[in-house]
C-alpha positions in Angstrom: 210.0 64.5 13.2 211.1 66.4 10.2 214.4 64.9 8.8 217.2 67.4 8.6 219.1 66.6 5.3 221.7 69.4 5.7 222.7 72.5 4.0 224.4 71.0 1.1 221.3 69.1 0.2 219.3 72.3 0.5 221.4 73.9 -2.1 221.1 70.9 -4.4 217.2 70.9 -4.2 217.0 74.6 -4.4 219.1 74.1 -8.0 216.6 71.3 -8.9 213.7 73.4 -7.9 214.6 76.7 -9.9 215.4 74.7 -13.1 212.3 72.7 -13.0 210.1 75.7 -12.5 212.1 77.3 -15.5 211.2 74.3 -17.5 207.6 74.1 -16.7 207.1 77.9 -17.2 208.6 77.5 -20.7 206.6 74.4 -21.5 205.0 74.6 -24.7 207.1 77.6 -25.9 209.1 75.8 -28.6 206.0 74.7 -30.5 204.5 78.0 -30.2 207.6 79.8 -31.6 207.6 77.3 -34.5 204.0 77.8 -35.3 203.7 81.7 -34.5 207.3 83.0 -35.4 208.6 80.6 -38.0 205.2 79.4 -39.5 206.4 75.8 -39.4 204.0 73.2 -40.7 202.3 70.6 -38.4 204.8 67.8 -39.3 207.7 69.9 -38.4 206.3 70.8 -34.9 205.8 66.9 -34.5 209.4 66.3 -35.5 210.6 69.1 -33.1 208.4 67.5 -30.1 209.7 64.0 -31.0 213.1 63.9 -32.7 214.8 66.4 -30.3 214.4 64.4 -27.2 214.9 61.0 -29.0 218.3 62.1 -30.7 219.4 63.6 -27.2 218.7 60.2 -25.6 220.7 58.5 -28.3 223.6 60.9 -27.7 223.3 60.6 -23.9 224.3 56.8 -24.0 227.9 57.7 -24.4 227.9 60.2 -21.6 227.1 58.0 -18.8 230.8 56.4 -18.5 232.1 60.2 -19.0 229.9 61.4 -16.0 230.8 58.3 -14.0 234.7 59.1 -14.0 234.3 62.8 -13.2 233.6 64.9 -10.0 229.7 65.3 -10.1 229.2 69.0 -9.0 231.2 70.3 -12.0 229.6 68.0 -14.4 226.2 69.7 -13.0 227.4 73.1 -13.4 228.9 72.4 -16.8 225.5 71.0 -17.9 223.4 73.9 -16.6 225.7 76.3 -18.3 225.3 74.3 -21.7 221.5 74.4 -21.2 222.0 78.2 -20.5 223.8 79.2 -23.5 221.6 76.8 -25.6 218.1 78.3 -24.6 219.9 81.8 -24.5 220.6 81.5 -28.2 216.9 81.4 -29.0 216.0 84.9 -28.1 219.4 86.3 -29.2 218.8 84.9 -32.7 215.4 86.2 -32.6 216.5 89.6 -32.0 219.0 89.5 -34.7 216.5 88.0 -37.1 218.4 84.8 -37.6 216.0 82.3 -35.8 215.5 79.2 -37.8 213.4 75.8 -37.4 217.0 74.0 -37.2 218.2 76.2 -34.4 215.4 75.0 -32.5 215.9 71.6 -33.4 219.5 71.7 -32.4 218.8 73.7 -29.1 216.3 70.8 -28.1 218.8 68.2 -28.7 221.5 70.0 -26.9 219.3 70.8 -23.9 217.9 67.5 -23.7 221.4 65.7 -23.8 222.6 68.1 -21.0 219.5 67.4 -19.1 220.3 63.6 -19.0 223.6 64.0 -18.2 222.7 66.7 -15.3 220.2 64.1 -14.0 222.7 61.3 -13.8 225.4 63.3 -12.1 222.7 64.8 -9.7 221.5 61.1 -8.8 225.0 60.0 -8.2 225.8 63.1 -6.0 222.6 62.6 -4.0 223.5 59.1 -3.2 227.0 60.2 -1.8 225.4 63.5 0.0 222.6 61.9 1.9 222.4 58.7 4.0 220.7 55.7 2.5 218.0 55.6 5.1 217.3 59.3 4.1 217.2 58.8 0.6 213.3 58.3 0.6 212.8 61.5 2.3 215.0 63.2 -0.1 213.4 61.8 -3.2 210.1 62.7 -1.8 210.9 66.3 -1.7 212.3 66.3 -5.2 209.0 64.6 -6.3 206.8 66.9 -4.6 209.0 70.0 -6.0 208.3 68.4 -9.5 204.8 68.2 -9.0 204.3 71.8 -7.6 206.2 73.0 -10.7 203.9 71.0 -12.9 200.7 72.6 -11.3 202.0 76.0 -11.2 204.5 76.4 -14.0 202.4 76.1 -17.2 199.8 78.8 -16.0 202.5 81.0 -15.1 204.2 80.4 -18.5 200.8 81.0 -20.1 200.7 84.5 -18.5 204.2 85.4 -19.5 203.6 83.9 -23.2 200.5 86.2 -23.4 202.2 89.3 -21.8 205.6 89.1 -23.4 205.5 86.3 -25.9 206.9 82.8 -26.1 210.8 83.9 -26.7 210.9 85.9 -23.8 209.8 82.8 -21.7 212.6 80.7 -23.3 215.0 83.4 -21.8 213.2 82.9 -18.6 213.9 79.1 -18.8 217.7 79.9 -19.9 218.0 82.1 -16.8 216.7 79.3 -14.5 219.8 77.2 -15.6 222.2 80.0 -14.4 220.6 80.1 -11.4 220.8 76.3 -10.7 224.4 76.4 -11.6 225.1 79.0 -8.9 223.0 76.9 -6.5 225.1 73.9 -7.1 228.3 76.0 -6.8 227.2 76.8 -3.2 227.3 73.3 -2.2 230.3 72.7 0.3 232.1 69.7 0.9 233.5 66.8 -0.9 232.8 65.4 -4.2 232.8 61.8 -5.7 234.2 60.1 -8.8 234.6 56.6 -10.0 238.1 55.7 -10.6 239.1 54.8 -14.2 242.0 52.6 -15.4 244.1 55.2 -17.3 245.9 52.4 -19.3 242.8 51.0 -21.1 240.8 54.4 -21.2 237.0 54.2 -22.0 236.1 51.0 -23.9 233.1 50.4 -26.0 231.8 48.0 -23.5 231.6 50.7 -20.8 228.8 52.2 -22.8 226.6 49.2 -21.8 227.8 48.9 -18.4 224.4 50.5 -16.9 222.2 48.5 -19.3 223.9 45.1 -18.2 223.5 46.2 -14.6 219.9 46.8 -15.0 219.4 43.5 -16.6 221.3 41.7 -14.3 219.5 42.7 -11.0 216.2 41.1 -11.0 214.4 43.7 -8.9 215.9 46.3 -10.7 215.0 44.9 -14.2 211.5 44.5 -13.1 211.2 48.0 -11.7 212.9 49.4 -14.8 210.6 47.6 -17.3 207.5 48.7 -15.3 208.4 52.1 -15.1 209.4 52.7 -18.8 206.3 51.0 -20.0 203.9 53.1 -17.6 205.5 56.4 -18.5 205.6 55.5 -22.2 201.9 54.4 -22.4 200.9 57.4 -20.1 203.0 59.9 -22.4 201.6 58.4 -25.6 198.0 59.7 -24.6 199.0 63.1 -23.6 198.9 64.6 -27.1 195.7 62.7 -28.1 193.9 63.8 -24.9 194.8 67.4 -25.7 193.3 66.6 -29.3 190.4 65.2 -27.6 189.4 67.8 -25.1 190.4 70.8 -27.2 189.8 69.7 -30.6 186.6 67.2 -30.4 185.0 68.3 -27.2 186.0 72.0 -27.6 187.1 72.6 -23.9 187.9 76.2 -23.3 191.7 76.8 -22.6 191.2 77.7 -19.0 189.3 74.3 -18.5 192.0 72.4 -20.2 194.5 73.9 -17.9 192.4 73.0 -14.6 192.1 69.5 -16.0 195.8 69.0 -15.5 196.8 71.7 -13.2 194.8 70.8 -10.2 195.6 66.9 -10.4 199.4 67.8 -10.2 198.8 68.9 -6.5 197.8 65.3 -5.7 201.5 64.4 -6.8 202.7 66.8 -4.2 200.3 65.2 -1.7 201.6 61.7 -2.6 205.2 62.7 -2.4 204.6 64.2 1.1 202.7 60.8 2.2 205.3 58.3 0.7 207.5 58.2 3.7 204.8 58.2 6.1 203.1 55.4 4.4 206.4 53.3 4.3 206.8 53.9 8.0 203.2 52.4 8.7 202.9 49.5 6.0 206.4 48.7 4.8 208.2 49.9 1.6 207.5 46.6 -0.5 203.6 46.8 0.4 203.2 50.6 -0.5 205.4 50.1 -3.6 203.0 47.3 -5.0 199.7 48.8 -4.0 200.6 52.4 -5.4 202.0 50.5 -8.4 198.8 48.8 -9.0 196.5 51.7 -8.3 198.4 54.0 -11.0 197.9 51.4 -13.8 194.2 51.0 -13.0 193.1 54.8 -12.9 194.0 55.7 -16.6 191.4 53.4 -18.1 188.8 55.8 -16.7 189.7 58.2 -19.5 187.8 56.2 -21.9 184.5 57.4 -20.2 185.4 61.5 -20.7 182.6 63.1 -22.3 182.3 66.8 -23.4 181.1 69.4 -20.7 181.5 70.0 -17.1 180.8 66.3 -16.4 184.0 65.5 -18.8 185.9 68.1 -17.0 185.1 66.6 -13.5 186.0 63.1 -14.9 189.5 64.0 -16.2 190.2 66.0 -13.0 189.2 63.2 -10.6 191.0 60.4 -12.8 194.3 62.4 -13.2 194.2 63.4 -9.6 194.1 60.0 -8.4 196.8 58.7 -10.9 199.1 61.6 -10.1 198.8 61.1 -6.4 199.6 57.5 -6.9 202.4 58.4 -8.9 203.6 60.8 -6.2 203.6 57.9 -3.8 205.4 55.4 -6.0 207.9 57.6 -7.7 210.3 58.3 -4.6 210.0 54.6 -3.7 211.2 53.5 -7.1 213.7 56.1 -7.1 215.1 55.3 -3.7 215.2 51.6 -4.5 217.1 52.3 -7.7 219.6 54.2 -5.9 220.1 51.6 -3.1 220.5 48.7 -5.5 223.1 50.7 -7.5 226.6 50.5 -6.7 228.2 53.8 -6.2 230.6 53.7 -9.0 227.9 52.6 -11.6 225.1 55.2 -10.6 225.6 57.8 -13.3 225.8 55.3 -15.9 222.7 53.5 -14.6 220.8 56.6 -14.3 221.7 57.7 -17.9 220.8 54.6 -19.3 217.5 54.5 -17.7 216.6 58.3 -18.7 217.9 57.3 -22.4 215.8 54.4 -22.9 212.8 55.9 -21.2 213.1 58.8 -23.6 213.5 56.9 -26.8 210.4 54.6 -25.9 208.3 57.4 -25.1 209.1 59.0 -28.5 208.3 55.7 -30.4 204.9 55.2 -28.3 204.0 58.9 -29.2 204.2 58.0 -32.8 202.7 54.7 -32.7 199.8 55.9 -30.8 199.5 58.8 -33.0 199.0 56.3 -35.8 196.6 54.4 -33.9 194.5 57.5 -33.3 194.7 58.5 -37.1 193.4 54.9 -38.1 190.7 54.7 -35.2 189.9 57.9 -33.0 191.7 59.5 -30.2 189.3 58.0 -27.4 189.9 54.5 -28.9 193.7 54.8 -28.7 193.5 56.3 -25.1 191.3 53.3 -24.0 193.9 50.9 -25.8 196.6 52.3 -23.8 194.5 52.0 -20.5 194.0 48.4 -21.1 197.5 47.7 -21.7 198.5 49.6 -18.7 196.4 47.0 -16.7 199.0 44.4 -17.3 202.1 46.6 -16.2 201.9 45.7 -12.5 202.7 42.2 -13.3 206.5 43.4 -13.9 206.7 44.9 -10.4 209.2 42.9 -8.1 207.6 40.1 -6.2 209.5 40.8 -3.2 212.5 43.3 -2.3 215.3 42.7 -0.3 216.5 45.9 1.4 219.9 46.9 2.5 218.9 48.7 5.7 221.9 51.0 6.2 224.2 51.3 3.0 226.7 54.0 3.5 226.3 56.8 1.2 229.7 57.1 -0.2 231.8 54.1 1.1 231.5 51.7 -2.0 234.7 49.9 -2.5 236.9 51.3 -5.3 235.1 54.8 -5.1 237.1 58.2 -5.0 236.1 60.8 -2.7 237.5 64.1 -3.9 
């Protein structure tokens, strides 16, 4: 039977969907603008791709306590409006002849910081909005939407870029944030914010509260280490795989698009299967099995060769990997929310996202150096070998709270 999560969840889901599609439609637009419009060198493009998210992650550390002590819906709306203004400034500056590389970098930092804050606020609000025993279904719907956007967004963006140029595509992304803000505005009902001691205010120790809680909870700590290492090692090979397939193996652009568009549909299937598998086999078993499998498949990329056989190899391996990720991700996201106190949710989520982005940026740089010293295929193989050890970090056993109230934590203010 299909679980009904209510109209408010529907608006939150819709807001997430429209902004996610906008992001993926504009995927790659900034590097294209840097190269084709601003004629930036390769180093500048790499700086834009790595430094923007890294600086945003550092800035976002201080936002966790700020988000925690404020009503979440106004925070989400504010972050959407900030992203809208930042992204819309790019086409405006282009029309006025004022667009610069520095502006692209600043916009990347601002939008990245706002995205982390939005994710923290929306995660905390989801915990308030949805019953604990329905969180897996809710996270599965978010996960499925993300993978469909990943599959459909870049091809649609490619068409838009081809017809209208990358600057117009950035404007489409900006409008998606405006629509997201309108969706959050339509949510009816209460809101939630953690109380703050006005006598002491925000202390320096509050900035590390999320980090301390993650390290204190054994299961959450193991999930955190596993997730950021798996995500970091996989993302570190993404640019190298592009160099390998497009540069060395000379895959046509349409084959390259197929190699990553078709497998993303496996993520949608995995997200739809996740709750059903848990009902049949139990959450811990499904978490462990899918966690092991997603760490085994990337090593298969070491056997990618030129031509159609190589294309089919990438599609099959990425399809299996992403299907397992689609199953695993809603489980770990649900476990993370259920193990998190309501008055620390935003801080933990912002800390999690910030460290994840920092590690990904660092590993992308390190693997770029490895590929330069060896070869892209060798560096991809090294990542696959290291991934084989990451399941050892998965929790040995998870003790679940079967019916945690969504918004009844002690000391929590419902507005």
